[in-house]
C-alpha positions in Angstrom: 117.7 208.6 188.2 121.4 207.7 187.9 123.1 208.9 184.8 126.6 208.9 183.2 129.0 211.8 183.5 128.2 214.8 181.2 131.4 214.2 179.2 130.0 211.0 177.9 127.5 213.0 176.0 130.4 214.4 174.0 132.0 211.0 173.4 131.4 209.5 169.9 132.3 206.1 168.5 135.1 206.1 165.9 133.6 206.7 162.5 136.2 204.6 160.9 135.3 201.6 163.1 131.6 202.1 162.3 132.3 201.5 158.6 134.8 198.7 159.3 132.3 196.9 161.5 129.5 197.2 158.9 131.9 195.7 156.3 132.7 192.8 158.6 129.0 192.2 159.3 128.2 192.1 155.6 131.1 189.8 154.9 129.9 187.5 157.7 126.5 187.4 156.0 128.1 186.1 152.8 128.6 189.3 150.8 131.7 189.7 148.7 133.2 192.8 150.5 136.5 194.5 149.9 137.4 197.0 152.6 139.3 200.2 152.0 138.2 201.5 155.3 140.6 200.7 158.1 144.2 201.8 158.5 145.8 198.4 159.2 149.1 197.9 157.4 148.3 194.2 156.6 151.8 192.8 157.2 153.4 191.1 160.1 156.7 191.8 161.9 159.8 189.7 161.5 160.3 186.4 163.3 162.7 188.0 165.7 159.8 190.0 167.2 157.8 186.9 167.9 160.8 185.2 169.4 161.4 188.1 171.7 157.8 187.9 172.8 158.0 184.1 173.3 161.2 184.5 175.4 159.5 187.2 177.6 156.6 184.8 178.2 159.0 182.0 179.0 160.9 184.1 181.6 157.8 186.0 182.9 158.4 187.2 186.5 154.7 187.8 187.2 155.5 191.3 188.5 154.4 194.7 187.6 156.5 196.6 185.1 157.7 200.2 184.9 155.1 202.9 184.5 157.5 204.6 182.1 158.7 201.5 180.2 161.7 199.3 180.6 165.2 200.8 180.0 165.9 198.5 177.0 162.8 199.7 175.2 163.4 203.3 176.0 166.9 203.1 174.7 165.7 201.3 171.6 163.2 204.1 170.9 165.8 206.8 171.5 168.1 205.1 168.9 165.0 205.0 166.6 164.7 208.8 167.0 168.4 209.3 166.5 168.2 207.4 163.2 165.6 209.9 162.0 167.7 212.8 162.9 165.9 213.6 166.1 168.7 213.6 168.5 169.4 214.6 172.1 166.6 212.7 173.9 167.2 210.7 177.1 165.1 208.3 179.1 163.7 211.2 181.1 162.1 212.5 177.9 160.3 209.2 177.0 157.2 207.4 178.2 155.2 204.6 176.7 151.5 203.7 176.5 148.9 201.4 175.1 149.2 202.5 171.5 149.6 206.0 170.1 145.9 206.8 170.7 146.2 206.3 174.4 149.4 208.2 174.5 147.7 211.1 172.6 144.8 211.0 175.1 147.2 211.2 178.0 149.1 214.1 176.4 145.9 216.1 175.7 144.6 215.3 179.2 147.9 216.5 180.8 147.9 219.8 178.7 144.3 220.9 178.1 142.0 222.4 180.6 138.3 222.6 179.8 137.7 225.4 177.4 141.3 225.5 176.1 141.8 226.0 172.4 143.7 223.5 170.3 144.3 224.2 166.6 143.7 221.2 164.3 144.6 221.4 160.5 141.7 219.9 158.6 141.3 217.2 157.2 142.2 215.5 160.5 142.4 212.0 162.0 139.0 211.5 163.6 140.3 210.9 167.2 141.9 214.3 167.4 138.6 216.2 167.6 136.9 213.3 169.5 139.4 213.4 172.3 139.3 217.2 172.5 135.5 217.0 172.8 135.7 214.4 175.6 138.1 216.7 177.5 135.9 219.7 177.0 138.6 221.5 175.0 137.7 223.7 172.0 138.9 222.5 168.6 139.6 225.2 166.1 139.7 223.7 162.7 142.0 225.2 160.0 140.6 224.1 156.7 143.2 223.0 154.1 141.5 222.4 150.8 142.4 219.8 148.1 143.5 222.8 145.9 146.3 223.4 148.4 147.0 219.6 148.6 145.4 219.5 152.1 148.5 221.1 153.6 148.6 223.9 156.2 150.2 227.1 155.0 152.2 229.4 157.2 149.8 232.2 156.4 146.9 230.1 157.7 148.8 229.1 160.8 149.8 232.7 161.7 146.2 233.9 161.2 144.9 231.1 163.4 147.1 231.6 166.4 145.4 233.8 169.0 146.3 234.8 172.6 143.7 232.1 173.6 145.5 229.3 171.7 147.0 226.6 173.9 148.2 224.0 171.4 148.3 222.8 167.8 148.1 219.1 166.7 150.2 218.5 163.6 150.3 215.3 161.6 153.0 214.5 159.0 152.7 212.3 157.0 149.0 212.8 157.2 146.1 210.5 158.0 143.7 210.8 156.1 145.3 212.4 153.1 148.7 210.7 152.8 150.3 214.1 152.2 153.9 214.8 153.2 155.3 218.2 153.9 158.6 219.2 152.2 161.5 220.6 154.1 160.7 224.1 152.9 157.1 223.7 154.0 158.1 222.5 157.4 160.6 225.3 157.8 158.0 227.9 157.0 155.6 226.5 159.6 158.4 226.1 162.2 159.4 229.8 161.7 155.8 230.8 162.6 155.6 228.4 165.6 158.8 229.7 167.1 157.2 233.1 167.5 154.3 231.8 169.7 154.4 230.1 173.1 152.0 227.2 172.4 152.3 223.5 172.8 153.0 221.5 169.6 151.7 218.0 169.4 153.5 216.2 166.5 151.8 213.0 165.4 154.7 211.2 163.6 153.4 207.6 163.4 153.8 207.4 159.6 157.4 208.8 159.7 159.0 205.7 158.1 156.4 205.5 155.3 157.6 208.2 152.9 157.8 207.7 149.1 159.6 209.0 146.0 162.9 209.4 147.8 161.7 212.3 149.9 163.5 213.0 153.2 161.6 213.2 156.4 161.2 216.8 157.4 160.3 217.6 161.0 159.5 220.8 162.9 162.1 220.0 165.5 164.9 219.6 162.9 163.8 222.9 161.3 163.8 224.9 164.6 165.5 223.0 167.5 164.5 225.7 169.9 160.9 224.2 169.8 162.1 221.2 171.8 160.8 222.1 175.2 157.2 222.6 173.9 157.1 220.0 171.1 155.6 216.6 172.0 156.5 213.8 169.6 154.0 210.9 169.4 155.0 207.6 167.7 154.0 203.9 167.7 154.9 200.5 166.2 151.6 200.0 164.6 152.2 201.2 161.0 156.0 201.0 160.6 156.3 197.5 162.0 152.9 195.9 161.2 152.1 195.7 164.9 148.7 197.6 165.4 147.3 194.9 167.7 150.4 194.9 170.0 149.4 198.4 171.2 152.7 200.1 172.0 153.0 203.9 171.7 155.6 206.4 172.7 155.9 210.0 173.6 159.1 212.1 173.5 158.8 215.4 175.3 160.2 217.6 178.0 161.0 215.7 181.2 158.1 217.6 182.9 155.5 216.3 180.4 157.0 212.8 180.1 156.8 212.5 183.9 153.2 213.6 183.8 152.4 210.7 181.4 154.2 208.3 183.7 152.1 209.6 186.6 148.9 209.1 184.6 150.1 205.6 183.6 150.5 204.8 187.3 146.9 205.6 187.9 145.3 203.6 185.1 147.3 201.2 182.8 150.2 200.8 185.3 152.4 199.5 182.6 152.5 198.1 179.0 152.6 194.3 179.3 156.2 193.0 179.4 155.7 190.7 176.5 154.7 193.7 174.4 157.7 195.7 175.6 160.0 192.8 174.7 158.5 192.5 171.2 158.7 196.3 170.7 162.3 196.4 171.7 163.1 193.7 169.2 161.2 195.5 166.5 163.0 198.8 167.1 166.5 197.4 167.6 166.4 194.5 165.2 166.6 194.2 161.4 164.7 196.9 159.5 164.4 195.1 156.2 160.6 194.4 156.5 159.6 198.1 157.1 161.9 199.1 154.3 160.5 196.6 151.9 156.9 197.4 152.9 157.4 201.1 152.2 158.4 200.2 148.7 155.3 198.0 148.3 153.0 200.8 149.6 154.5 203.2 147.1 153.7 200.8 144.3 150.2 200.4 145.6 149.9 204.2 145.8 150.8 204.4 142.1 148.2 201.8 141.2 145.5 203.7 143.1 146.5 207.0 141.6 146.3 205.5 138.1 142.6 204.7 138.8 141.9 208.1 140.4 143.3 209.9 137.4 141.2 207.8 135.0 137.9 209.0 136.5 136.5 212.2 134.9 135.8 215.0 137.4 137.6 213.3 140.3 140.4 215.4 142.0 143.0 213.5 144.0 146.2 215.2 145.1 149.2 212.9 145.0 150.0 211.5 148.5 153.7 211.2 149.4 153.4 208.7 152.2 151.3 206.5 154.6 148.8 204.3 152.8 145.8 206.6 152.1 144.5 208.6 149.2 141.8 211.3 149.8 140.0 212.1 146.6 137.5 214.9 146.2 134.4 213.2 144.9 132.1 216.2 144.8 131.7 215.7 141.1 129.3 212.9 142.0 127.0 215.1 144.1 123.6 215.6 142.4 124.0 212.5 140.3 122.4 209.1 140.7 123.6 205.5 140.9 120.6 203.6 139.6 117.7 204.6 141.8 120.0 206.1 144.5 120.6 209.8 144.7 124.1 210.9 145.6 123.8 214.1 147.6 126.9 213.9 149.8 129.9 211.8 150.8 127.9 209.5 153.0 125.4 208.8 150.1 128.4 208.0 147.9 130.0 205.6 150.3 126.7 203.9 151.2 125.8 203.3 147.5 129.3 202.1 146.7 129.1 199.5 149.6 125.6 198.4 148.7 126.1 198.1 145.0 129.7 197.1 144.6 130.7 195.7 148.0 133.5 198.3 148.5 133.8 199.9 152.0 135.2 203.4 152.2 135.1 206.0 155.0 133.2 209.3 154.2 135.5 212.4 154.2 133.1 214.1 156.6 134.5 211.8 159.4 137.8 213.7 158.8 136.3 217.2 158.5 136.1 217.3 154.7 132.6 216.3 153.4 133.7 216.7 149.7 136.1 213.7 150.0 136.5 210.0 150.9 139.4 208.2 152.4 140.7 205.1 150.7 143.1 202.9 152.7 145.1 200.8 150.2 146.8 198.6 152.7 144.8 195.5 151.6 146.2 192.5 149.7 147.2 193.3 146.1 144.5 191.2 144.4 141.8 192.9 146.6 143.2 196.3 145.8 143.1 195.7 142.1 139.5 194.3 142.2 138.3 197.0 144.6 139.7 199.7 142.3 138.0 198.1 139.3 134.7 198.2 141.2 135.2 201.8 142.3 135.9 203.0 138.7 132.9 201.0 137.5 130.7 202.6 140.1 131.8 206.1 139.1 131.2 205.3 135.4 127.6 204.3 136.2 126.7 207.7 137.8 124.3 209.7 135.8 
């Protein structure tokens, strides 16, 4: 009997999309559903982005594009990096892809042999482990508790790196926790990494969503000598409100960037030219919308935290960026909501959705079964009402 490749037995659907799809189904059936499940920024880019896309369509050549990306887009991304203090990159260091997820898949495919070990601080974004599993790599999870604000410590990092370690995947600001590392914390981690010859995958897609006047700390700024083995991954999805446009970037050594170009030539060929044009306009054009949205997300963060702090027994470290909070809801385990027993994070989320119509992703999807992830990127009125229902649900536990 014909069968699929063995690697498909290791492939899993996104846990985030499973919850989001269930919320959509219930809404289509007429339920009043508020979704805190998916990480969509819920704003649109400026008119100049749409105009650039329209102009590209109007002057479409009908030809294939560059496997790496057009020079105007590469130059715009390099200036974007420069503005964040990450200087010294050239076009030879850059490649594009169909969103950051596809870029990350390509990077891991290019670096990891079957059985290679990659370190992943935990909680983690779900696709990190899923991609590693598909490739047959070994994910070594470094557990970072809510008591340490979900952040990796240099002591943990030093203890985790072994002769067998091939790479580490580091995310700052973090999805799912929203935590942001300070300059001192980044410096301490960079000082450990400079001692070990491993690849460093740096997922930076929330780098423009940082609150409270914090500056953006980066491993490469802390220790520039990491450049040849640090791979920077970015996209337009979160900063510019363009998740559906699917444009991601990698900045790395010319050797690795060329490897990504070669992989592109064998599957996607190129990012569509209309997307490239819109992406160039987003990066090179006015930055007022991303700046304003960051302020709005900070205000939403404060509203969410006010609710989190009002709930007895709930522990929620203060996130410094992105648009997530990741509260520890283990106080609810062993309690009941009506006739429903709450034994774990999945029970909590299921009961909340069934009884209050609020969709939230269980923390176990991110490697932390004591927690849940709340995405607060929805409309302000939905956020306020969803938080009211969440607090009401918690007050009804007995």
